[in-house]
N, CA, C and O atoms as a CHARMM CRD file, in Angstrom:
* protein
*
  124
    1    1 MET  N   -163.44700 -66.63900 -28.42000 PROA 1      0.00000
    2    1 MET  CA  -163.25400 -67.90500 -29.08100 PROA 1      0.00000
    3    1 MET  C   -162.66000 -67.62700 -30.47000 PROA 1      0.00000
    4    1 MET  O   -163.24000 -66.86700 -31.24500 PROA 1      0.00000
    5    2 PRO  N   -161.52800 -68.22700 -30.78500 PROA 2      0.00000
    6    2 PRO  CA  -160.91100 -68.00200 -32.09600 PROA 2      0.00000
    7    2 PRO  C   -161.69300 -68.68500 -33.21200 PROA 2      0.00000
    8    2 PRO  O   -162.36100 -69.69800 -33.00000 PROA 2      0.00000
    9    3 THR  N   -161.59300 -68.11900 -34.37600 PROA 3      0.00000
   10    3 THR  CA  -162.23900 -68.68100 -35.56200 PROA 3      0.00000
   11    3 THR  C   -161.16600 -69.12100 -36.54200 PROA 3      0.00000
   12    3 THR  O   -160.19000 -68.40400 -36.76600 PROA 3      0.00000
   13    4 HSD  N   -161.34400 -70.29400 -37.12400 PROA 4      0.00000
   14    4 HSD  CA  -160.40100 -70.81400 -38.11300 PROA 4      0.00000
   15    4 HSD  C   -161.16900 -71.07500 -39.39400 PROA 4      0.00000
   16    4 HSD  O   -162.23400 -71.69200 -39.38000 PROA 4      0.00000
   17    5 LEU  N   -160.62600 -70.60700 -40.48600 PROA 5      0.00000
   18    5 LEU  CA  -161.28600 -70.71700 -41.77900 PROA 5      0.00000
   19    5 LEU  C   -160.41500 -71.53600 -42.72100 PROA 5      0.00000
   20    5 LEU  O   -159.21500 -71.29100 -42.84500 PROA 5      0.00000
   21    6 VAL  N   -161.02900 -72.50900 -43.38100 PROA 6      0.00000
   22    6 VAL  CA  -160.34100 -73.29900 -44.40800 PROA 6      0.00000
   23    6 VAL  C   -161.12700 -73.12900 -45.69400 PROA 6      0.00000
   24    6 VAL  O   -162.32700 -73.40100 -45.73700 PROA 6      0.00000
   25    7 TRP  N   -160.46300 -72.68600 -46.72200 PROA 7      0.00000
   26    7 TRP  CA  -161.10400 -72.42700 -48.00700 PROA 7      0.00000
   27    7 TRP  C   -160.83300 -73.60800 -48.93400 PROA 7      0.00000
   28    7 TRP  O   -159.69000 -73.86100 -49.31300 PROA 7      0.00000
   29    8 PHE  N   -161.89200 -74.32600 -49.29400 PROA 8      0.00000
   30    8 PHE  CA  -161.79400 -75.43700 -50.24300 PROA 8      0.00000
   31    8 PHE  C   -161.91600 -74.86300 -51.64300 PROA 8      0.00000
   32    8 PHE  O   -163.01000 -74.48500 -52.06100 PROA 8      0.00000
   33    9 ARG  N   -160.82100 -74.79300 -52.36900 PROA 9      0.00000
   34    9 ARG  CA  -160.84700 -74.17300 -53.68800 PROA 9      0.00000
   35    9 ARG  C   -161.17900 -75.17000 -54.78800 PROA 9      0.00000
   36    9 ARG  O   -162.01800 -74.88600 -55.64300 PROA 9      0.00000
   37   10 ARG  N   -160.54700 -76.31000 -54.78200 PROA 10     0.00000
   38   10 ARG  CA  -160.74700 -77.26400 -55.87900 PROA 10     0.00000
   39   10 ARG  C   -161.13000 -78.65500 -55.41400 PROA 10     0.00000
   40   10 ARG  O   -161.84300 -79.37400 -56.11300 PROA 10     0.00000
   41   11 ASP  N   -160.66700 -79.03000 -54.25700 PROA 11     0.00000
   42   11 ASP  CA  -160.77600 -80.42400 -53.84000 PROA 11     0.00000
   43   11 ASP  C   -161.40900 -80.50400 -52.45700 PROA 11     0.00000
   44   11 ASP  O   -160.93100 -79.87200 -51.51400 PROA 11     0.00000
   45   12 LEU  N   -162.46600 -81.26800 -52.33700 PROA 12     0.00000
   46   12 LEU  CA  -163.15400 -81.39100 -51.05200 PROA 12     0.00000
   47   12 LEU  C   -162.72000 -82.62400 -50.26800 PROA 12     0.00000
   48   12 LEU  O   -163.40500 -83.02900 -49.32900 PROA 12     0.00000
   49   13 ARG  N   -161.59000 -83.22700 -50.64200 PROA 13     0.00000
   50   13 ARG  CA  -161.11100 -84.39200 -49.89100 PROA 13     0.00000
   51   13 ARG  C   -160.74100 -83.96300 -48.48500 PROA 13     0.00000
   52   13 ARG  O   -160.06200 -82.95400 -48.29500 PROA 13     0.00000
   53   14 LEU  N   -161.18200 -84.72100 -47.50900 PROA 14     0.00000
   54   14 LEU  CA  -160.90200 -84.39100 -46.11700 PROA 14     0.00000
   55   14 LEU  C   -159.78800 -85.24600 -45.53500 PROA 14     0.00000
   56   14 LEU  O   -159.07900 -84.79500 -44.63600 PROA 14     0.00000
   57   15 GLN  N   -159.61600 -86.46400 -46.02300 PROA 15     0.00000
   58   15 GLN  CA  -158.69500 -87.40500 -45.39400 PROA 15     0.00000
   59   15 GLN  C   -157.22700 -87.02100 -45.53500 PROA 15     0.00000
   60   15 GLN  O   -156.42200 -87.42200 -44.69600 PROA 15     0.00000
   61   16 ASP  N   -156.84600 -86.26600 -46.55400 PROA 16     0.00000
   62   16 ASP  CA  -155.43600 -85.89300 -46.71700 PROA 16     0.00000
   63   16 ASP  C   -155.26900 -84.39200 -46.95200 PROA 16     0.00000
   64   16 ASP  O   -154.34900 -83.96600 -47.65200 PROA 16     0.00000
   65   17 ASN  N   -156.15400 -83.60200 -46.37000 PROA 17     0.00000
   66   17 ASN  CA  -156.11500 -82.15700 -46.54600 PROA 17     0.00000
   67   17 ASN  C   -155.24900 -81.53700 -45.43700 PROA 17     0.00000
   68   17 ASN  O   -155.67700 -81.44300 -44.28700 PROA 17     0.00000
   69   18 LEU  N   -154.03800 -81.12000 -45.79400 PROA 18     0.00000
   70   18 LEU  CA  -153.09800 -80.59900 -44.80000 PROA 18     0.00000
   71   18 LEU  C   -153.57400 -79.28700 -44.18100 PROA 18     0.00000
   72   18 LEU  O   -153.35700 -79.05400 -42.99200 PROA 18     0.00000
   73   19 ALA  N   -154.21200 -78.43600 -44.96100 PROA 19     0.00000
   74   19 ALA  CA  -154.69700 -77.16300 -44.42100 PROA 19     0.00000
   75   19 ALA  C   -155.78900 -77.39700 -43.38000 PROA 19     0.00000
   76   19 ALA  O   -155.81500 -76.72700 -42.34800 PROA 19     0.00000
   77   20 LEU  N   -156.67900 -78.33400 -43.64300 PROA 20     0.00000
   78   20 LEU  CA  -157.74000 -78.64900 -42.68500 PROA 20     0.00000
   79   20 LEU  C   -157.15200 -79.25200 -41.41300 PROA 20     0.00000
   80   20 LEU  O   -157.56900 -78.90500 -40.30800 PROA 20     0.00000
   81   21 ALA  N   -156.19800 -80.14200 -41.56700 PROA 21     0.00000
   82   21 ALA  CA  -155.55500 -80.75500 -40.40300 PROA 21     0.00000
   83   21 ALA  C   -154.85200 -79.69600 -39.55400 PROA 21     0.00000
   84   21 ALA  O   -154.92000 -79.73800 -38.32600 PROA 21     0.00000
   85   22 ALA  N   -154.18300 -78.75600 -40.20200 PROA 22     0.00000
   86   22 ALA  CA  -153.48700 -77.69400 -39.47300 PROA 22     0.00000
   87   22 ALA  C   -154.47800 -76.79500 -38.73800 PROA 22     0.00000
   88   22 ALA  O   -154.22700 -76.40600 -37.59800 PROA 22     0.00000
   89   23 ALA  N   -155.58500 -76.46400 -39.36600 PROA 23     0.00000
   90   23 ALA  CA  -156.59600 -75.62200 -38.72200 PROA 23     0.00000
   91   23 ALA  C   -157.20400 -76.33200 -37.51500 PROA 23     0.00000
   92   23 ALA  O   -157.42600 -75.70900 -36.47700 PROA 23     0.00000
   93   24 CYS  N   -157.47100 -77.61100 -37.64200 PROA 24     0.00000
   94   24 CYS  CA  -158.01900 -78.38000 -36.51400 PROA 24     0.00000
   95   24 CYS  C   -157.01800 -78.43900 -35.36800 PROA 24     0.00000
   96   24 CYS  O   -157.39400 -78.30300 -34.20400 PROA 24     0.00000
   97   25 TYR  N   -155.75000 -78.64000 -35.69300 PROA 25     0.00000
   98   25 TYR  CA  -154.70500 -78.69600 -34.67600 PROA 25     0.00000
   99   25 TYR  C   -154.59700 -77.36000 -33.94100 PROA 25     0.00000
  100   25 TYR  O   -154.51300 -77.32500 -32.71300 PROA 25     0.00000
  101   26 ARG  N   -154.59900 -76.27500 -34.69000 PROA 26     0.00000
  102   26 ARG  CA  -154.49600 -74.94900 -34.06700 PROA 26     0.00000
  103   26 ARG  C   -155.71500 -74.64500 -33.20300 PROA 26     0.00000
  104   26 ARG  O   -155.58800 -74.03400 -32.14200 PROA 26     0.00000
  105   27 ALA  N   -156.88400 -75.06500 -33.64700 PROA 27     0.00000
  106   27 ALA  CA  -158.10300 -74.83300 -32.86500 PROA 27     0.00000
  107   27 ALA  C   -158.03400 -75.58700 -31.54000 PROA 27     0.00000
  108   27 ALA  O   -158.42500 -75.05600 -30.50100 PROA 27     0.00000
  109   28 ARG  N   -157.53800 -76.82200 -31.57400 PROA 28     0.00000
  110   28 ARG  CA  -157.39500 -77.59500 -30.33800 PROA 28     0.00000
  111   28 ARG  C   -156.36700 -76.96400 -29.40400 PROA 28     0.00000
  112   28 ARG  O   -156.55500 -76.96400 -28.18700 PROA 28     0.00000
  113   29 GLU  N   -155.29000 -76.43100 -29.95700 PROA 29     0.00000
  114   29 GLU  CA  -154.23800 -75.82000 -29.14600 PROA 29     0.00000
  115   29 GLU  C   -154.70600 -74.52600 -28.49000 PROA 29     0.00000
  116   29 GLU  O   -154.23500 -74.19200 -27.40200 PROA 29     0.00000
  117   30 GLN  N   -155.61200 -73.79300 -29.11500 PROA 30     0.00000
  118   30 GLN  CA  -156.05400 -72.49600 -28.60200 PROA 30     0.00000
  119   30 GLN  C   -157.24000 -72.59300 -27.65800 PROA 30     0.00000
  120   30 GLN  O   -157.71100 -71.56700 -27.16600 PROA 30     0.00000
  121   31 LYS  N   -157.72800 -73.76900 -27.39600 PROA 31     0.00000
  122   31 LYS  CA  -158.88000 -73.94700 -26.51100 PROA 31     0.00000
  123   31 LYS  C   -158.60700 -73.45900 -25.12600 PROA 31     0.00000
  124   31 LYS  O   -159.47900 -73.53900 -24.26100 PROA 31     0.00000
């Protein structure tokens, strides 16, 4: 099972976080 890590450095906003969206997309694709 692949692991995806997103590092929140300054901002914990989830609704417009491109890195988080990309990690979620990649996790779904690798299932």
